[in-house]
N, CA, C, O and CB atoms as a CASP TS submission, in Angstrom:
PFRMAT TS
TARGET T0000
AUTHOR 0000-0000-0000
METHOD Language model
MODEL 1
PARENT N/A
ATOM      1  N   THR     1     146.747  98.634  56.202  1.00  0.00           N
ATOM      2  CA  THR     1     146.581  99.499  57.121  1.00  0.00           C
ATOM      3  C   THR     1     145.471 100.148  56.133  1.00  0.00           C
ATOM      4  O   THR     1     145.114  99.687  55.049  1.00  0.00           O
ATOM      5  CB  THR     1     147.932 100.329  57.682  1.00  0.00           C
ATOM      6  N   VAL     2     144.880 101.663  56.946  1.00  0.00           N
ATOM      7  CA  VAL     2     144.448 102.624  56.521  1.00  0.00           C
ATOM      8  C   VAL     2     146.106 103.245  56.173  1.00  0.00           C
ATOM      9  O   VAL     2     147.103 103.099  56.879  1.00  0.00           O
ATOM     10  CB  VAL     2     143.349 103.333  57.552  1.00  0.00           C
ATOM     11  N   SER     3     145.988 104.003  54.784  1.00  0.00           N
ATOM     12  CA  SER     3     146.632 105.182  54.968  1.00  0.00           C
ATOM     13  C   SER     3     146.778 105.819  55.981  1.00  0.00           C
ATOM     14  O   SER     3     145.947 105.997  56.871  1.00  0.00           O
ATOM     15  CB  SER     3     146.292 105.872  54.386  1.00  0.00           C
ATOM     16  N   TYR     4     148.710 106.517  55.858  1.00  0.00           N
ATOM     17  CA  TYR     4     148.868 106.695  57.161  1.00  0.00           C
ATOM     18  C   TYR     4     148.769 107.224  58.302  1.00  0.00           C
ATOM     19  O   TYR     4     149.027 108.356  58.713  1.00  0.00           O
ATOM     20  CB  TYR     4     149.295 106.689  57.225  1.00  0.00           C
ATOM     21  N   SER     5     148.049 105.555  59.176  1.00  0.00           N
ATOM     22  CA  SER     5     148.024 104.733  59.963  1.00  0.00           C
ATOM     23  C   SER     5     149.504 103.851  60.095  1.00  0.00           C
ATOM     24  O   SER     5     149.443 102.622  60.043  1.00  0.00           O
ATOM     25  CB  SER     5     146.869 104.062  59.618  1.00  0.00           C
ATOM     26  N   SER     6     150.666 104.451  60.247  1.00  0.00           N
ATOM     27  CA  SER     6     151.364 102.996  60.732  1.00  0.00           C
ATOM     28  C   SER     6     151.379 102.790  61.663  1.00  0.00           C
ATOM     29  O   SER     6     151.924 101.699  61.830  1.00  0.00           O
ATOM     30  CB  SER     6     152.483 102.655  60.576  1.00  0.00           C
ATOM     31  N   PHE     7     150.895 103.467  63.032  1.00  0.00           N
ATOM     32  CA  PHE     7     149.621 102.937  64.360  1.00  0.00           C
ATOM     33  C   PHE     7     150.519 101.643  63.699  1.00  0.00           C
ATOM     34  O   PHE     7     151.704 101.309  63.708  1.00  0.00           O
ATOM     35  CB  PHE     7     147.207 103.131  64.234  1.00  0.00           C
ATOM     36  N   GLN     8     148.858 100.952  62.944  1.00  0.00           N
ATOM     37  CA  GLN     8     148.609 100.395  63.628  1.00  0.00           C
ATOM     38  C   GLN     8     149.070  99.372  63.376  1.00  0.00           C
ATOM     39  O   GLN     8     148.242  98.465  63.458  1.00  0.00           O
ATOM     40  CB  GLN     8     147.727 100.485  63.855  1.00  0.00           C
ATOM     41  N   ASN     9     150.204  99.017  63.047  1.00  0.00           N
ATOM     42  CA  ASN     9     151.523  97.655  62.581  1.00  0.00           C
ATOM     43  C   ASN     9     152.094  98.288  64.223  1.00  0.00           C
ATOM     44  O   ASN     9     152.298  97.411  65.063  1.00  0.00           O
ATOM     45  CB  ASN     9     153.096  97.957  60.490  1.00  0.00           C
ATOM     46  N   GLY    10     152.222  99.053  64.446  1.00  0.00           N
ATOM     47  CA  GLY    10     153.173  99.097  66.037  1.00  0.00           C
ATOM     48  C   GLY    10     154.093  97.193  65.993  1.00  0.00           C
ATOM     49  O   GLY    10     155.297  96.989  65.837  1.00  0.00           O
ATOM     50  N   MET    11     152.681  95.851  66.243  1.00  0.00           N
ATOM     51  CA  MET    11     152.886  94.417  66.723  1.00  0.00           C
ATOM     52  C   MET    11     154.286  94.110  66.218  1.00  0.00           C
ATOM     53  O   MET    11     155.320  93.808  66.815  1.00  0.00           O
ATOM     54  CB  MET    11     151.737  93.318  66.135  1.00  0.00           C
ATOM     55  N   ALA    12     153.810  94.390  64.102  1.00  0.00           N
ATOM     56  CA  ALA    12     154.513  93.610  63.121  1.00  0.00           C
ATOM     57  C   ALA    12     156.106  94.386  63.208  1.00  0.00           C
ATOM     58  O   ALA    12     157.017  93.604  63.481  1.00  0.00           O
ATOM     59  CB  ALA    12     153.648  93.694  61.477  1.00  0.00           C
ATOM     60  N   GLU    13     156.480  95.774  63.009  1.00  0.00           N
ATOM     61  CA  GLU    13     157.072  96.349  63.356  1.00  0.00           C
ATOM     62  C   GLU    13     157.802  95.821  64.468  1.00  0.00           C
ATOM     63  O   GLU    13     158.880  95.252  64.296  1.00  0.00           O
ATOM     64  CB  GLU    13     156.534  97.197  63.380  1.00  0.00           C
ATOM     65  N   TRP    14     157.090  96.030  66.023  1.00  0.00           N
ATOM     66  CA  TRP    14     157.974  96.208  66.919  1.00  0.00           C
ATOM     67  C   TRP    14     159.138  94.067  66.402  1.00  0.00           C
ATOM     68  O   TRP    14     160.296  93.652  66.368  1.00  0.00           O
ATOM     69  CB  TRP    14     156.783  96.593  68.931  1.00  0.00           C
ATOM     70  N   MET    15     157.734  93.548  66.157  1.00  0.00           N
ATOM     71  CA  MET    15     158.631  92.230  65.271  1.00  0.00           C
ATOM     72  C   MET    15     160.203  91.693  64.525  1.00  0.00           C
ATOM     73  O   MET    15     161.213  91.016  64.717  1.00  0.00           O
ATOM     74  CB  MET    15     157.996  92.193  64.245  1.00  0.00           C
ATOM     75  N   HIS    16     159.541  92.524  63.619  1.00  0.00           N
ATOM     76  CA  HIS    16     160.447  92.686  62.625  1.00  0.00           C
ATOM     77  C   HIS    16     161.971  93.065  62.743  1.00  0.00           C
ATOM     78  O   HIS    16     163.004  92.804  62.126  1.00  0.00           O
ATOM     79  CB  HIS    16     159.908  93.516  61.941  1.00  0.00           C
ATOM     80  N   ARG    17     161.405  94.196  64.407  1.00  0.00           N
ATOM     81  CA  ARG    17     162.721  95.268  64.853  1.00  0.00           C
ATOM     82  C   ARG    17     163.897  94.372  65.382  1.00  0.00           C
ATOM     83  O   ARG    17     165.103  94.441  65.616  1.00  0.00           O
ATOM     84  CB  ARG    17     162.270  96.461  66.242  1.00  0.00           C
ATOM     85  N   THR    18     162.633  93.315  65.444  1.00  0.00           N
ATOM     86  CA  THR    18     163.755  92.046  67.179  1.00  0.00           C
ATOM     87  C   THR    18     164.223  91.419  66.891  1.00  0.00           C
ATOM     88  O   THR    18     165.133  90.868  67.511  1.00  0.00           O
ATOM     89  CB  THR    18     163.292  91.003  68.384  1.00  0.00           C
ATOM     90  N   VAL    19     163.667  91.050  65.264  1.00  0.00           N
ATOM     91  CA  VAL    19     164.306  89.738  64.765  1.00  0.00           C
ATOM     92  C   VAL    19     165.627  89.768  64.079  1.00  0.00           C
ATOM     93  O   VAL    19     166.621  89.045  64.010  1.00  0.00           O
ATOM     94  CB  VAL    19     163.420  89.105  63.831  1.00  0.00           C
ATOM     95  N   GLN    20     164.990  91.559  63.331  1.00  0.00           N
ATOM     96  CA  GLN    20     166.648  92.129  63.178  1.00  0.00           C
ATOM     97  C   GLN    20     167.793  92.773  63.486  1.00  0.00           C
ATOM     98  O   GLN    20     168.620  93.418  62.842  1.00  0.00           O
ATOM     99  CB  GLN    20     166.811  92.504  62.683  1.00  0.00           C
ATOM    100  N   GLU    21     167.568  92.243  65.359  1.00  0.00           N
ATOM    101  CA  GLU    21     168.612  93.139  66.354  1.00  0.00           C
ATOM    102  C   GLU    21     169.011  91.601  66.687  1.00  0.00           C
ATOM    103  O   GLU    21     170.228  91.643  66.872  1.00  0.00           O
ATOM    104  CB  GLU    21     167.925  94.451  67.884  1.00  0.00           C
ATOM    105  N   LYS    22     168.623  90.434  66.831  1.00  0.00           N
ATOM    106  CA  LYS    22     169.385  88.656  66.939  1.00  0.00           C
ATOM    107  C   LYS    22     169.463  88.424  65.936  1.00  0.00           C
ATOM    108  O   LYS    22     169.811  87.255  65.771  1.00  0.00           O
ATOM    109  CB  LYS    22     168.721  87.322  67.565  1.00  0.00           C
ATOM    110  N   ALA    23     169.203  89.344  64.436  1.00  0.00           N
ATOM    111  CA  ALA    23     170.714  88.335  63.297  1.00  0.00           C
ATOM    112  C   ALA    23     171.427  89.438  63.677  1.00  0.00           C
ATOM    113  O   ALA    23     172.360  88.955  64.317  1.00  0.00           O
ATOM    114  CB  ALA    23     170.679  87.972  61.054  1.00  0.00           C
ATOM    115  N   ARG    24     171.529  90.384  63.673  1.00  0.00           N
ATOM    116  CA  ARG    24     172.705  91.537  64.201  1.00  0.00           C
ATOM    117  C   ARG    24     173.720  91.170  65.091  1.00  0.00           C
ATOM    118  O   ARG    24     174.777  91.791  65.203  1.00  0.00           O
ATOM    119  CB  ARG    24     172.114  92.688  64.952  1.00  0.00           C
ATOM    120  N   VAL    25     173.287  89.751  65.991  1.00  0.00           N
ATOM    121  CA  VAL    25     173.944  89.591  67.705  1.00  0.00           C
ATOM    122  C   VAL    25     174.163  88.856  66.798  1.00  0.00           C
ATOM    123  O   VAL    25     174.641  89.507  65.870  1.00  0.00           O
ATOM    124  CB  VAL    25     173.380  89.332  69.430  1.00  0.00           C
ATOM    125  N   LEU    26     174.034  87.465  66.483  1.00  0.00           N
ATOM    126  CA  LEU    26     174.139  86.372  65.439  1.00  0.00           C
ATOM    127  C   LEU    26     175.174  86.557  64.554  1.00  0.00           C
ATOM    128  O   LEU    26     175.839  85.582  64.206  1.00  0.00           O
ATOM    129  CB  LEU    26     172.964  86.225  64.655  1.00  0.00           C
ATOM    130  N   LEU    27     175.542  88.255  63.909  1.00  0.00           N
ATOM    131  CA  LEU    27     176.186  88.632  63.064  1.00  0.00           C
ATOM    132  C   LEU    27     177.316  89.329  63.137  1.00  0.00           C
ATOM    133  O   LEU    27     178.246  89.316  62.330  1.00  0.00           O
ATOM    134  CB  LEU    27     175.581  89.052  62.532  1.00  0.00           C
ATOM    135  N   MET    28     177.161  90.277  64.668  1.00  0.00           N
ATOM    136  CA  MET    28     178.492  90.570  64.450  1.00  0.00           C
ATOM    137  C   MET    28     179.919  90.233  64.987  1.00  0.00           C
ATOM    138  O   MET    28     181.023  90.715  64.729  1.00  0.00           O
ATOM    139  CB  MET    28     178.427  91.516  64.541  1.00  0.00           C
ATOM    140  N   PRO    29     179.357  88.863  66.135  1.00  0.00           N
ATOM    141  CA  PRO    29     181.543  88.483  66.277  1.00  0.00           C
ATOM    142  C   PRO    29     182.418  87.717  65.705  1.00  0.00           C
ATOM    143  O   PRO    29     183.571  87.331  65.897  1.00  0.00           O
ATOM    144  CB  PRO    29     182.121  87.881  67.450  1.00  0.00           C
ATOM    145  N   THR    30     181.202  87.539  64.617  1.00  0.00           N
ATOM    146  CA  THR    30     181.634  86.404  63.031  1.00  0.00           C
ATOM    147  C   THR    30     182.270  88.201  62.214  1.00  0.00           C
ATOM    148  O   THR    30     182.228  89.399  62.494  1.00  0.00           O
ATOM    149  CB  THR    30     179.334  85.170  61.700  1.00  0.00           C
ATOM    150  N   GLU    31     182.827  87.252  61.065  1.00  0.00           N
ATOM    151  CA  GLU    31     183.321  87.871  60.046  1.00  0.00           C
ATOM    152  C   GLU    31     183.315  87.575  58.710  1.00  0.00           C
ATOM    153  O   GLU    31     184.208  87.360  57.890  1.00  0.00           O
ATOM    154  CB  GLU    31     184.264  87.994  60.274  1.00  0.00           C
ATOM    155  N   LEU    32     181.741  87.619  58.648  1.00  0.00           N
ATOM    156  CA  LEU    32     181.185  86.927  57.804  1.00  0.00           C
ATOM    157  C   LEU    32     180.546  87.556  56.929  1.00  0.00           C
ATOM    158  O   LEU    32     179.512  87.923  57.487  1.00  0.00           O
ATOM    159  CB  LEU    32     180.553  86.163  58.258  1.00  0.00           C
ATOM    160  N   PRO    33     180.547  87.970  55.668  1.00  0.00           N
ATOM    161  CA  PRO    33     179.854  89.053  54.833  1.00  0.00           C
ATOM    162  C   PRO    33     178.952  89.007  54.751  1.00  0.00           C
ATOM    163  O   PRO    33     178.273  88.100  55.232  1.00  0.00           O
ATOM    164  CB  PRO    33     180.021  89.288  53.815  1.00  0.00           C
ATOM    165  N   GLU    34     178.387  90.250  53.909  1.00  0.00           N
ATOM    166  CA  GLU    34     177.225  90.612  54.648  1.00  0.00           C
ATOM    167  C   GLU    34     175.254  89.610  53.585  1.00  0.00           C
ATOM    168  O   GLU    34     174.043  89.796  53.698  1.00  0.00           O
ATOM    169  CB  GLU    34     177.424  92.928  54.549  1.00  0.00           C
ATOM    170  N   GLN    35     176.573  88.217  52.324  1.00  0.00           N
ATOM    171  CA  GLN    35     175.562  87.671  51.515  1.00  0.00           C
ATOM    172  C   GLN    35     175.335  86.941  52.962  1.00  0.00           C
ATOM    173  O   GLN    35     174.588  87.879  53.237  1.00  0.00           O
ATOM    174  CB  GLN    35     175.917  86.796  49.914  1.00  0.00           C
ATOM    175  N   PHE    36     175.294  86.172  54.079  1.00  0.00           N
ATOM    176  CA  PHE    36     175.241  86.027  54.990  1.00  0.00           C
ATOM    177  C   PHE    36     173.899  86.009  56.243  1.00  0.00           C
ATOM    178  O   PHE    36     173.415  85.214  57.048  1.00  0.00           O
ATOM    179  CB  PHE    36     176.033  86.630  54.944  1.00  0.00           C
ATOM    180  N   TRP    37     173.642  87.839  55.660  1.00  0.00           N
ATOM    181  CA  TRP    37     172.104  88.065  56.243  1.00  0.00           C
ATOM    182  C   TRP    37     171.669  87.441  56.281  1.00  0.00           C
ATOM    183  O   TRP    37     171.901  86.448  56.970  1.00  0.00           O
ATOM    184  CB  TRP    37     171.248  88.645  55.936  1.00  0.00           C
ATOM    185  N   PRO    38     170.439  87.677  55.319  1.00  0.00           N
ATOM    186  CA  PRO    38     169.348  86.122  54.750  1.00  0.00           C
ATOM    187  C   PRO    38     169.006  85.009  56.013  1.00  0.00           C
ATOM    188  O   PRO    38     167.879  84.926  56.500  1.00  0.00           O
ATOM    189  CB  PRO    38     170.426  84.925  53.347  1.00  0.00           C
ATOM    190  N   GLU    39     170.398  83.999  56.551  1.00  0.00           N
ATOM    191  CA  GLU    39     170.203  82.536  57.189  1.00  0.00           C
ATOM    192  C   GLU    39     170.453  83.545  58.276  1.00  0.00           C
ATOM    193  O   GLU    39     169.453  83.518  58.994  1.00  0.00           O
ATOM    194  CB  GLU    39     171.259  80.942  56.865  1.00  0.00           C
ATOM    195  N   ALA    40     171.399  84.504  58.778  1.00  0.00           N
ATOM    196  CA  ALA    40     170.914  85.422  59.573  1.00  0.00           C
ATOM    197  C   ALA    40     169.573  85.127  60.857  1.00  0.00           C
ATOM    198  O   ALA    40     169.299  84.519  61.892  1.00  0.00           O
ATOM    199  CB  ALA    40     170.540  86.362  58.530  1.00  0.00           C
ATOM    200  N   VAL    41     168.994  86.233  59.671  1.00  0.00           N
ATOM    201  CA  VAL    41     167.700  86.167  59.919  1.00  0.00           C
ATOM    202  C   VAL    41     166.222  85.164  60.015  1.00  0.00           C
ATOM    203  O   VAL    41     165.142  85.374  60.566  1.00  0.00           O
ATOM    204  CB  VAL    41     167.621  86.815  59.308  1.00  0.00           C
ATOM    205  N   VAL    42     166.709  84.078  59.262  1.00  0.00           N
ATOM    206  CA  VAL    42     166.050  83.214  59.171  1.00  0.00           C
ATOM    207  C   VAL    42     166.425  82.002  60.531  1.00  0.00           C
ATOM    208  O   VAL    42     165.873  80.924  60.751  1.00  0.00           O
ATOM    209  CB  VAL    42     166.222  82.875  57.729  1.00  0.00           C
ATOM    210  N   THR    43     167.062  82.381  60.950  1.00  0.00           N
ATOM    211  CA  THR    43     168.030  81.549  62.052  1.00  0.00           C
ATOM    212  C   THR    43     166.648  82.272  63.841  1.00  0.00           C
ATOM    213  O   THR    43     165.612  81.948  64.421  1.00  0.00           O
ATOM    214  CB  THR    43     170.659  82.583  61.972  1.00  0.00           C
ATOM    215  N   ALA    44     168.218  83.801  63.874  1.00  0.00           N
ATOM    216  CA  ALA    44     166.712  84.285  64.886  1.00  0.00           C
ATOM    217  C   ALA    44     164.924  84.560  64.773  1.00  0.00           C
ATOM    218  O   ALA    44     163.932  84.550  65.501  1.00  0.00           O
ATOM    219  CB  ALA    44     167.018  85.564  65.259  1.00  0.00           C
ATOM    220  N   ASP    45     165.200  84.733  63.742  1.00  0.00           N
ATOM    221  CA  ASP    45     163.412  83.792  63.618  1.00  0.00           C
ATOM    222  C   ASP    45     162.539  82.426  64.475  1.00  0.00           C
ATOM    223  O   ASP    45     161.656  82.268  65.319  1.00  0.00           O
ATOM    224  CB  ASP    45     163.436  83.040  62.140  1.00  0.00           C
ATOM    225  N   LEU    46     163.504  81.593  63.570  1.00  0.00           N
ATOM    226  CA  LEU    46     163.105  80.444  64.359  1.00  0.00           C
ATOM    227  C   LEU    46     163.955  80.019  65.357  1.00  0.00           C
ATOM    228  O   LEU    46     163.566  78.939  65.800  1.00  0.00           O
ATOM    229  CB  LEU    46     162.892  79.399  63.600  1.00  0.00           C
ATOM    230  N   LEU    47     165.126  80.491  65.985  1.00  0.00           N
ATOM    231  CA  LEU    47     165.775  80.969  67.333  1.00  0.00           C
ATOM    232  C   LEU    47     164.267  82.034  68.568  1.00  0.00           C
ATOM    233  O   LEU    47     164.173  82.210  69.783  1.00  0.00           O
ATOM    234  CB  LEU    47     167.452  82.315  66.610  1.00  0.00           C
ATOM    235  N   SER    48     163.561  82.381  67.586  1.00  0.00           N
ATOM    236  CA  SER    48     162.271  83.057  68.679  1.00  0.00           C
ATOM    237  C   SER    48     161.741  82.613  68.643  1.00  0.00           C
ATOM    238  O   SER    48     161.058  82.650  69.667  1.00  0.00           O
ATOM    239  CB  SER    48     161.556  84.046  68.777  1.00  0.00           C
ATOM    240  N   ILE    49     161.263  81.641  67.608  1.00  0.00           N
ATOM    241  CA  ILE    49     159.624  81.310  67.698  1.00  0.00           C
ATOM    242  C   ILE    49     160.109  79.327  68.413  1.00  0.00           C
ATOM    243  O   ILE    49     159.190  78.528  68.596  1.00  0.00           O
ATOM    244  CB  ILE    49     158.465  81.484  65.375  1.00  0.00           C
ATOM    245  N   VAL    50     161.629  78.915  68.696  1.00  0.00           N
ATOM    246  CA  VAL    50     161.634  78.420  69.306  1.00  0.00           C
ATOM    247  C   VAL    50     161.426  78.560  71.188  1.00  0.00           C
ATOM    248  O   VAL    50     160.887  77.725  71.915  1.00  0.00           O
ATOM    249  CB  VAL    50     162.342  78.144  68.694  1.00  0.00           C
ATOM    250  N   LEU    51     162.089  79.967  71.625  1.00  0.00           N
ATOM    251  CA  LEU    51     161.778  80.494  72.147  1.00  0.00           C
ATOM    252  C   LEU    51     161.034  80.373  72.434  1.00  0.00           C
ATOM    253  O   LEU    51     161.000  79.421  73.213  1.00  0.00           O
ATOM    254  CB  LEU    51     161.878  81.034  72.038  1.00  0.00           C
ATOM    255  N   TYR    52     159.523  81.158  72.182  1.00  0.00           N
ATOM    256  CA  TYR    52     158.927  81.309  73.103  1.00  0.00           C
ATOM    257  C   TYR    52     157.954  80.333  72.724  1.00  0.00           C
ATOM    258  O   TYR    52     156.767  80.584  72.514  1.00  0.00           O
ATOM    259  CB  TYR    52     158.625  82.577  73.406  1.00  0.00           C
ATOM    260  N   HIS    53     158.687  78.826  72.616  1.00  0.00           N
ATOM    261  CA  HIS    53     157.612  77.495  72.628  1.00  0.00           C
ATOM    262  C   HIS    53     157.624  76.647  73.969  1.00  0.00           C
ATOM    263  O   HIS    53     156.832  76.005  74.658  1.00  0.00           O
ATOM    264  CB  HIS    53     158.028  76.358  71.368  1.00  0.00           C
ATOM    265  N   LEU    54     159.471  77.137  73.950  1.00  0.00           N
ATOM    266  CA  LEU    54     159.953  76.824  75.163  1.00  0.00           C
ATOM    267  C   LEU    54     159.149  76.417  76.692  1.00  0.00           C
ATOM    268  O   LEU    54     158.824  75.531  77.482  1.00  0.00           O
ATOM    269  CB  LEU    54     160.653  77.864  75.286  1.00  0.00           C
ATOM    270  N   SER    55     159.145  78.434  76.223  1.00  0.00           N
ATOM    271  CA  SER    55     158.424  78.874  77.896  1.00  0.00           C
ATOM    272  C   SER    55     157.495  78.489  78.052  1.00  0.00           C
ATOM    273  O   SER    55     157.031  78.558  79.190  1.00  0.00           O
ATOM    274  CB  SER    55     158.101  80.171  78.364  1.00  0.00           C
ATOM    275  N   LEU    56     156.502  77.699  76.674  1.00  0.00           N
ATOM    276  CA  LEU    56     155.019  77.879  77.847  1.00  0.00           C
ATOM    277  C   LEU    56     155.270  76.557  77.720  1.00  0.00           C
ATOM    278  O   LEU    56     154.156  76.035  77.747  1.00  0.00           O
ATOM    279  CB  LEU    56     153.150  78.634  77.465  1.00  0.00           C
ATOM    280  N   THR    57     156.325  75.470  77.562  1.00  0.00           N
ATOM    281  CA  THR    57     155.625  74.924  78.405  1.00  0.00           C
ATOM    282  C   THR    57     156.072  73.997  79.795  1.00  0.00           C
ATOM    283  O   THR    57     155.800  72.859  80.178  1.00  0.00           O
ATOM    284  CB  THR    57     154.972  74.328  77.613  1.00  0.00           C
ATOM    285  N   PHE    58     156.865  75.069  80.300  1.00  0.00           N
ATOM    286  CA  PHE    58     157.914  74.907  81.911  1.00  0.00           C
ATOM    287  C   PHE    58     157.089  75.491  82.055  1.00  0.00           C
ATOM    288  O   PHE    58     156.871  75.990  83.160  1.00  0.00           O
ATOM    289  CB  PHE    58     159.518  75.362  82.468  1.00  0.00           C
TER
END
């Protein structure tokens, strides 16, 4: 993107924030240490992809 034009990243930033929020929801009810944060992010991202593709098939 062009310098000082962060608005061009809107969709990417929205997706990044959404995945982070889903990861936070996965970790909230647990008492797992922060070292599991990367795994929660990967899991949240995979869940988003799978659920999106499932919604296309019905």
